C-alpha positions in Angstrom: 0.0 0.0 0.0 1.4 3.4 -1.0 1.1 6.1 1.7 0.9 9.7 0.7 2.1 12.5 3.0 -0.9 14.3 4.5 -1.3 18.0 3.6 -0.9 19.8 6.9 -0.2 23.2 5.5 -3.4 25.4 5.2 -1.9 27.4 2.4 -1.3 24.2 0.3 -4.8 23.0 1.0 -6.2 26.4 -0.2 -4.3 26.1 -3.5 -5.4 22.5 -3.9 -9.0 23.4 -3.3 -8.8 26.3 -5.8 -7.2 24.0 -8.4 -9.9 21.3 -8.0 -12.7 23.8 -8.3 -11.2 25.3 -11.5 -10.9 21.8 -13.0 -14.5 20.9 -12.0 -15.9 24.1 -13.5 -13.9 23.7 -16.7 -15.8 20.4 -17.4 -19.0 22.4 -18.1 -20.3 24.3 -21.1 -20.8 28.0 -20.8 -21.7 31.0 -23.0 -18.9 32.8 -24.8 -17.4 35.4 -22.6 -18.4 33.8 -19.3 -16.1 34.7 -16.4 -15.3 32.3 -13.6 -14.9 33.7 -10.1 -13.6 31.3 -7.5 -14.5 32.7 -4.1 -12.4 31.8 -1.1 -12.6 32.4 2.6 -9.1 31.7 4.0 -9.0 31.5 7.7 -5.4 32.2 8.3 -3.8 32.9 4.8 -3.3 36.6 4.5 -3.4 38.7 1.3 0.4 38.9 1.2 0.8 35.2 1.6 -1.8 34.5 -1.1 0.0 36.8 -3.5 3.1 34.6 -3.0 1.0 31.4 -3.5 -1.2 32.3 -6.5 1.5 31.3 -9.0 0.8 27.7 -7.8 -2.7 27.9 -9.2 -2.9 25.5 -12.1 -4.9 26.6 -15.1 -5.9 23.9 -17.6 -4.7 24.3 -21.2 -8.2 24.7 -22.5 -10.7 26.7 -20.5 -14.3 27.6 -21.4 -14.1 31.0 -19.8 -13.1 34.5 -20.9 -11.1 34.9 -17.7 -10.7 33.3 -14.3 -10.5 35.3 -11.0 -9.9 34.3 -7.4 -11.5 36.6 -4.8 -12.1 36.5 -1.1 -12.1 38.1 2.3 -8.6 37.8 3.8 -7.8 38.2 7.5 -5.6 41.0 8.9 -2.1 39.9 9.6 1.3 41.2 10.8 2.1 41.6 7.1 -0.7 43.9 6.3 -4.4 44.8 6.3 -7.1 42.3 5.5 -10.2 42.8 3.5 -11.8 41.7 0.2 -9.4 41.3 -2.7 -9.6 39.9 -6.2 -6.9 38.6 -8.7 -7.1 37.7 -12.3 -5.4 34.3 -12.6 -6.1 33.6 -16.3 
């Protein structure tokens, strides 16, 4: 039996969740120009941390969307203010 290392890092789990949601949404058919917004509610990942992580978001080669955005309410942290932020990732 092959064991995989559990994902303990909340930041890694957040990116995995975003990637899975994008893949699932890309399986559907949409009108031309439809925009996908993945909304997230990170409990401890700050805006600054997410900006460092967002390059790990995997966008499929073929997407049925005009653009993909990730948006959410981020907590306040020692590295800056929290609030609602949105990034275009494709």
